[in-house]
C-alpha positions in Angstrom: -35.2 34.2 10.3 -33.3 35.5 7.4 -30.5 36.7 9.7 -30.2 33.3 11.3 -30.1 31.6 7.9 -27.4 34.0 6.7 -25.3 33.4 9.9 -25.5 29.6 9.3 -24.5 30.0 5.7 -21.6 32.2 6.7 -20.4 29.8 9.4 -20.5 26.9 6.9 -18.6 29.0 4.3 -15.9 29.8 6.8 -15.6 26.2 7.9 -15.3 25.0 4.3 -12.5 27.6 3.7 -10.6 26.5 6.8 -11.1 22.8 6.1 -13.1 22.0 9.2 -15.9 20.4 7.1 -13.4 17.8 5.8 -12.0 14.9 7.7 -8.2 14.8 7.7 -8.0 11.9 5.3 -9.9 13.9 2.6 -7.4 16.8 2.5 -5.4 16.8 -0.6 -2.1 17.5 1.2 -2.5 14.2 3.1 -2.6 12.2 -0.2 0.7 13.4 -1.5 4.2 12.0 -0.7 6.6 14.8 -0.1 10.4 14.6 -0.4 11.0 16.7 2.7 8.7 14.5 4.8 10.4 11.4 3.6 13.8 13.0 4.4 12.8 14.1 7.9 11.5 10.7 8.8 14.6 9.0 7.4 16.8 11.3 9.5 14.7 10.6 12.6 15.0 6.8 12.0 18.8 7.1 11.6 19.1 9.2 14.8 16.9 6.8 16.8 18.9 3.8 15.6 22.2 5.5 16.5 21.0 6.2 20.0 19.0 3.0 20.7 20.8 0.4 18.5 17.4 -0.8 17.4 14.8 0.4 14.8 11.6 2.3 15.7 9.2 -0.3 14.3 6.1 -2.1 15.4 6.2 -5.9 15.9 4.6 -7.8 13.1 3.9 -11.5 12.5 6.8 -13.1 10.6 4.3 -14.4 8.0 3.6 -10.9 6.9 5.0 -10.0 3.5 8.4 -8.4 3.6 7.2 -5.0 2.3 4.6 -4.7 5.1 6.6 -6.3 7.9 8.3 -3.2 9.3 5.9 -0.4 9.9 7.3 2.6 11.7 6.2 3.4 15.3 6.0 7.1 15.4 5.4 7.1 19.2 9.1 6.1 19.5 10.2 9.0 17.2 8.1 11.9 18.4 8.7 14.3 20.0 12.4 13.6 20.6 13.5 12.8 17.0 10.8 14.7 15.2 8.1 17.0 16.4 5.2 14.8 15.1 4.3 12.3 12.4 4.0 13.7 8.9 0.6 15.0 8.0 0.2 12.4 5.2 0.8 9.5 7.6 -2.0 7.3 8.8 -1.3 8.4 12.4 -2.2 12.0 11.4 -5.2 11.1 9.2 -3.3 10.7 6.0 -3.4 7.9 3.4 0.1 6.5 3.8 1.7 4.1 6.2 5.4 4.6 6.7 7.5 1.4 6.7 11.1 0.3 6.4 12.8 -1.8 3.8 16.2 -3.4 4.0 16.1 -3.2 7.9 19.2 -5.3 8.4 21.5 -3.7 5.8 20.3 -0.2 5.0 17.0 0.8 6.7 15.1 2.9 4.2 11.8 4.7 4.7 9.1 3.9 2.2 5.3 4.3 2.0 2.3 2.0 1.7 -0.7 3.4 -0.2 -3.5 2.7 2.2 -6.2 3.6 -0.4 -5.0 0.6 -2.4 -4.9 -1.6 0.7 -8.4 -0.5 1.6 -9.8 -1.4 -1.8 -8.2 -4.9 -1.6 -9.7 -5.3 1.9 -13.1 -4.3 0.6 -12.9 -7.0 -2.1 -11.7 -9.5 0.5 -14.9 -8.8 2.5 -17.0 -9.1 -0.6 -15.4 -12.4 -1.4 -16.0 -13.6 2.2 -19.7 -12.7 1.9 -19.9 -14.6 -1.4 -18.4 -17.7 0.1 -21.0 -17.7 2.9 -23.7 -18.3 0.2 -21.8 -20.4 -2.3 -19.8 -23.6 -2.1 -17.0 -22.6 -4.5 -15.2 -19.3 -5.1 -16.1 -17.5 -8.4 -12.8 -18.4 -10.2 -12.5 -17.0 -13.7 -8.9 -17.7 -15.0 -5.9 -19.7 -13.7 -2.9 -17.4 -14.1 -0.4 -19.8 -12.5 -0.4 -22.3 -9.7 -2.3 -20.8 -6.8 -2.9 -17.5 -8.7 -6.4 -16.8 -10.0 -8.7 -14.1 -11.2 -12.3 -13.7 -10.2 -15.6 -13.6 -12.1 -16.8 -10.2 -10.7 -20.3 -10.4 -12.3 -21.0 -13.4 -10.2 -20.1 -11.3 -7.2 -22.5 -8.6 -8.2 -20.0 -6.1 -9.6 -21.0 -4.1 -12.6 -17.4 -3.2 -13.4 -14.1 -5.0 -12.5 -12.6 -3.5 -9.4 -9.1 -2.1 -9.5 -6.5 0.1 -7.7 -4.5 2.9 -9.2 -0.8 2.1 -9.3 1.4 4.4 -7.2 4.2 3.8 -9.8 2.6 4.3 -13.2 -1.0 5.4 -12.4 -2.3 2.4 -14.3 -5.4 0.6 -13.2 -4.1 -2.6 -11.6 -6.3 -5.7 -11.2 -6.7 -8.1 -8.3 -5.8 -11.8 -8.0 -6.4 -14.4 -5.3 -4.5 -17.4 -4.0 -5.5 -20.9 -2.9 -6.4 -19.6 0.6 -8.7 -16.9 -1.1 -6.5 -14.0 0.0 -6.9 -11.0 -2.2 -3.8 -9.4 -3.7 -3.0 -6.6 -6.2 -1.4 -7.8 -9.4 1.6 -5.6 -10.2 2.6 -7.5 -13.4 2.1 -4.5 -15.7 4.2 -2.2 -13.5 6.9 -4.9 -13.3 6.9 -5.4 -17.1 7.7 -1.7 -17.5 10.3 -1.8 -14.8 12.1 -4.7 -16.4 12.2 -2.9 -19.7 14.0 0.0 -18.0 16.4 -2.2 -16.1 19.8 -2.1 -17.7 21.4 -4.8 -15.5 20.3 -8.4 -15.9 17.9 -9.9 -13.3 18.8 -13.2 -11.8 16.4 -16.1 -12.1 14.5 -16.8 -8.8 15.0 -13.3 -7.5 12.0 -11.3 -6.3 11.8 -8.5 -8.8 9.4 -6.4 -6.8 12.6 -4.6 -5.6 12.7 -2.9 -9.0 9.6 -1.0 -8.1 10.8 0.0 -4.8 14.3 1.2 -6.0 13.1 4.3 -7.8 9.9 5.1 -5.8 8.7 6.2 -2.4 6.3 3.2 -2.4 6.4 -0.5 -1.7 4.1 -2.8 -3.6 1.5 -3.3 -0.9 -0.8 -6.3 -0.8 1.4 -8.1 -3.3 2.9 -11.5 -4.0 6.5 -12.3 -5.1 7.4 -12.1 -8.8 10.3 -13.5 -10.7 11.3 -13.1 -14.4 11.2 -15.5 -17.3 12.2 -14.6 -20.8 12.2 -10.9 -19.9 8.7 -10.9 -18.5 7.4 -11.0 -14.9 6.0 -14.3 -13.6 4.7 -15.3 -10.2 7.3 -16.8 -7.9 5.9 -19.8 -6.0 6.5 -19.7 -2.3 5.0 -21.4 0.8 1.4 -20.4 1.1 0.5 -17.9 3.8 -1.4 -19.1 6.8 
């Protein structure tokens, strides 16, 4: 009996050392954006576009936010243009979705942090459940027209939910719109980005581009922002369907 127990412990130890006890998405290397991976995907996209005269992207509804509208289709890139998708990609069990920005002018590879997206979706489901039992959503504050915070205590939360910013590592809060869609509020990150921006920012321009310019990441699950008196404000656009 002791021999069997020792064998089981030994097998478990070997598995833990090799990583077989952990799902792919839990491995640390699949949660890190690497420059060489970004570069190899960028080169593959450029080679594909040169050969095919189109981009290797999946079709998305036109109402999807611009930073989530052009996800890469790795089935079009592998194995001809790259051996396989990066280990940190969603397709390989990682926590990032590879997307393109500026597809018409300068297609550039960026990342969506799927951990942040998942937390927003979890709150969305929690809000949906709340609305099944209550007549009105648990609004707390009106931030701007169509932009609200929630009273999380009414929803059963002991602490306010948040996501960790891929830009500053700050804890970012959530907001909702008139259609009760949950978004991540990047105001704090944008405030910092505006302070670092040397060039003036035109009124009416979506300043989320400031976050994308110096980072691997796009502001996933976000709304457009403008600037007023040097500070970020919500840009009002047509509501999403």
